[in-house]
C-alpha positions in Angstrom: 25.6 -2.5 -13.5 21.9 -3.6 -14.0 22.5 -6.6 -11.8 24.0 -4.5 -9.0 21.2 -2.0 -9.1 18.6 -4.9 -9.2 20.1 -6.5 -6.1 20.3 -3.1 -4.4 16.6 -2.3 -5.0 15.5 -5.7 -3.9 17.4 -5.6 -0.7 16.3 -2.0 -0.1 12.7 -3.1 -0.5 13.2 -5.9 2.0 14.7 -3.6 4.6 12.1 -0.9 4.1 9.4 -3.5 4.1 10.5 -4.5 7.6 10.4 -0.8 8.6 6.9 -0.4 7.0 5.7 -3.3 9.2 6.7 -1.3 12.2 5.1 1.9 10.9 1.8 0.1 10.0 1.7 -1.5 13.5 2.8 1.4 15.7 1.3 4.5 14.1 -2.3 3.4 14.7 -1.5 2.7 18.3 0.5 6.0 18.6 3.6 4.1 19.9 5.9 4.8 17.0 8.4 6.8 19.1 7.7 5.1 22.4 10.3 2.3 22.0 13.5 2.2 19.9 13.7 -1.6 20.0 11.4 -4.2 18.5 9.7 -6.7 20.8 7.7 -9.9 20.5 4.1 -8.8 20.8 3.3 -12.0 22.8 6.1 -12.3 25.4 7.4 -8.7 25.1 11.0 -10.0 24.8 13.3 -7.5 23.1 14.4 -8.9 19.7 18.0 -9.3 18.8 19.4 -8.0 15.5 19.5 -11.5 14.0 15.8 -11.9 14.7 15.0 -8.9 12.6 16.6 -9.9 9.3 13.8 -9.5 6.7 12.3 -12.8 5.6 15.4 -14.8 6.6 14.7 -14.7 10.4 11.1 -15.8 9.8 12.3 -18.8 7.8 15.1 -19.8 10.2 12.8 -19.5 13.3 10.1 -21.4 11.4 7.6 -18.6 12.0 7.9 -18.7 15.8 9.3 -16.5 18.5 12.7 -17.9 19.8 11.7 -17.1 23.4 8.0 -18.0 23.8 7.5 -20.1 20.6 4.4 -18.1 19.8 3.6 -18.0 16.1 4.8 -14.9 14.2 2.2 -13.3 11.9 2.9 -14.3 8.2 2.0 -10.6 7.5 5.6 -9.6 8.3 7.5 -11.6 5.7 4.7 -11.1 3.1 5.0 -7.3 3.4 8.8 -7.5 3.2 8.7 -9.8 0.1 6.1 -7.7 -1.6 8.1 -4.5 -1.0 11.4 -6.1 -2.1 9.9 -7.7 -5.3 7.9 -4.5 -6.0 11.0 -2.3 -5.8 12.9 -4.8 -8.0 10.2 -4.9 -10.7 9.8 -1.1 -10.6 13.5 -0.6 -11.3 13.5 -3.2 -14.1 10.5 -1.6 -15.7 11.4 2.1 -15.4 15.1 2.2 -14.8 16.5 5.3 -13.1 13.7 7.8 -13.8 11.2 9.9 -12.0 8.6 7.3 -12.7 10.6 4.8 -10.7 10.5 7.0 -7.6 6.8 7.6 -8.0 6.2 3.9 -8.3 8.4 3.2 -5.2 6.4 5.8 -3.3 3.1 4.0 -4.2 4.6 0.6 -3.3 5.8 2.0 0.1 2.3 3.4 0.9 0.8 0.1 -0.2 3.0 -1.8 2.2 2.1 0.4 5.2 -1.6 0.3 4.4 -1.6 -3.5 4.1 -0.4 -3.7 7.7 -2.5 -0.9 9.2 -5.8 -1.7 7.4 -5.6 -5.5 7.9 -4.6 -5.2 11.5 -6.7 -2.3 12.7 -9.1 -1.6 9.8 -7.9 2.0 9.6 -5.6 4.2 7.5 -4.1 6.7 10.0 -4.1 10.4 9.0 -0.4 10.7 10.0 0.6 8.2 7.4 -1.3 10.1 4.6 0.0 13.4 5.8 3.6 12.0 5.7 3.1 11.0 2.1 1.4 14.2 1.0 4.5 16.4 0.6 6.4 13.5 -1.1 3.6 13.0 -3.7 3.3 16.8 -4.3 7.1 17.1 -4.8 7.2 14.1 -7.2 4.3 15.4 -9.2 5.9 18.9 -9.4 9.1 17.3 -10.7 7.0 15.5 -13.4 3.8 17.5 -13.8 0.8 16.2 -15.7 -0.5 17.8 -18.8 -2.5 19.9 -18.1 -1.0 20.7 -14.7 -4.4 21.1 -13.1 -5.2 17.5 -13.7 -3.6 16.6 -10.4 -5.8 19.1 -8.5 -8.9 17.8 -10.3 -7.8 14.2 -9.6 -7.5 14.9 -5.9 -10.9 16.6 -5.7 -12.5 13.8 -7.8 -11.0 11.0 -5.7 -12.0 12.7 -2.4 -15.4 13.7 -3.6 -16.3 10.4 -5.2 -15.8 8.5 -1.9 -17.4 11.3 0.1 -20.5 11.0 -2.0 -20.6 7.2 -1.5 -20.3 7.7 2.2 -23.1 10.3 2.2 -25.4 8.1 0.1 -24.7 4.8 1.8 -24.4 6.4 5.3 -21.0 4.8 6.1 -20.5 2.3 3.2 -16.9 3.4 3.0 -14.4 4.8 5.5 -13.0 8.3 5.9 -9.5 6.8 5.5 -10.4 5.5 2.0 -11.8 8.9 1.1 -8.6 10.7 2.1 -6.4 8.0 0.5 -8.2 8.3 -2.9 -7.9 12.1 -2.7 -4.1 11.8 -2.1 -3.6 9.3 -4.9 -5.5 11.7 -7.2 -2.5 14.1 -7.0 -0.3 11.5 -8.7 -2.8 9.9 -11.1 -4.7 13.0 -12.1 -8.1 13.1 -13.8 -9.6 10.9 -15.2 -7.2 8.1 -14.3 -8.2 8.4 -10.6 -11.6 7.1 -11.7 -10.0 4.1 -13.4 -8.0 3.4 -10.2 -11.2 3.4 -8.2 -13.0 1.1 -10.7 -10.1 -1.4 -10.5 -10.1 -1.1 -6.7 -13.7 -2.1 -6.6 -13.1 -5.1 -8.9 -10.1 -6.2 -6.8 -12.0 -5.6 -3.6 -15.0 -7.6 -4.8 -12.7 -10.6 -5.7 -10.9 -10.3 -2.4 -14.2 -10.2 -0.5 -15.5 -13.3 -2.3 -12.3 -15.1 -1.5 -12.7 -14.3 2.2 -16.3 -15.4 2.1 -15.4 -18.7 0.4 -12.8 -19.4 3.0 -14.5 -18.2 6.2 -18.2 -18.3 5.3 -20.7 -15.5 5.6 -20.4 -13.5 8.8 -22.8 -10.8 9.7 -21.1 -7.3 9.8 -17.8 -8.8 8.5 -15.5 -6.0 7.5 -13.0 -6.2 4.7 -10.2 -3.7 4.4 -10.5 -1.7 1.2 -7.3 0.3 1.4 -5.0 -2.4 -0.1 -7.4 -2.7 -3.1 -7.3 1.0 -3.7 -3.5 0.9 -3.7 -3.3 -2.0 -6.1 -5.8 -0.2 -8.4 -3.6 2.9 -8.2 -0.4 1.1 -9.0 -1.9 -0.7 -11.9 -3.4 2.5 -13.2 -0.1 4.4 -12.9 1.9 1.8 -14.7 -0.7 0.5 -17.3 -3.5 3.1 -17.2 -3.1 4.3 -20.8 -2.9 0.7 -22.1 -6.0 -0.3 -20.1 -8.0 2.6 -21.5 -6.8 2.0 -25.0 -7.7 -1.7 -24.9 -11.2 -0.8 -23.5 -11.8 1.8 -26.3 -10.8 -0.7 -28.9 -13.6 -3.1 -27.7 -16.1 -0.3 -28.4 -15.2 -0.1 -32.1 
């Protein structure tokens, strides 16, 4: 039974990862409902069903469009694989529980933000608004103790980035502010601060990696949304362990 569920969640993740690619690409351009069929962004050729099989199609076509031979962005299979593997690991770690569905929600938002933030350097309000009721419902099904920790987490997450934006005059984006506020509902206080700290560490490492690869470029922007999501996922799964390990170093 575990093997069957493991395969199910992995395949579900691959399929949803393919869908999240579409969401992350189309929502910022406001074209999500404009076309029911996927097309090649280069030659505009409508893609057949066998060109849309997650990961497999990319490998078979050697990363190129069958029609125009233009290279397909590696972002597509990466997001599909991350979502599939993430869903699988979440099930293996939590089993069938409310924590599983909360983790799947975080992974789903992470997958969409990877695409939208890397491609357009933005986190659309429509995406955050779509996840807001889902996160509220999930947290109501499994409330924090005390219950108002979710409200304080949301206010703290939103307010922390808002303060940084005010002081730095644009050092962070409004999308990051709303995202951290949204995540505060699930993580609560004070764990939203841990998520933000981890996000900064991850973001710094990611920025240094980009600088090492591309060299210093003036006004080079680095998407911070994916780092926030990684920090949130790590905090949700291992937040208590991280805090406990840190406290032990102080004694």
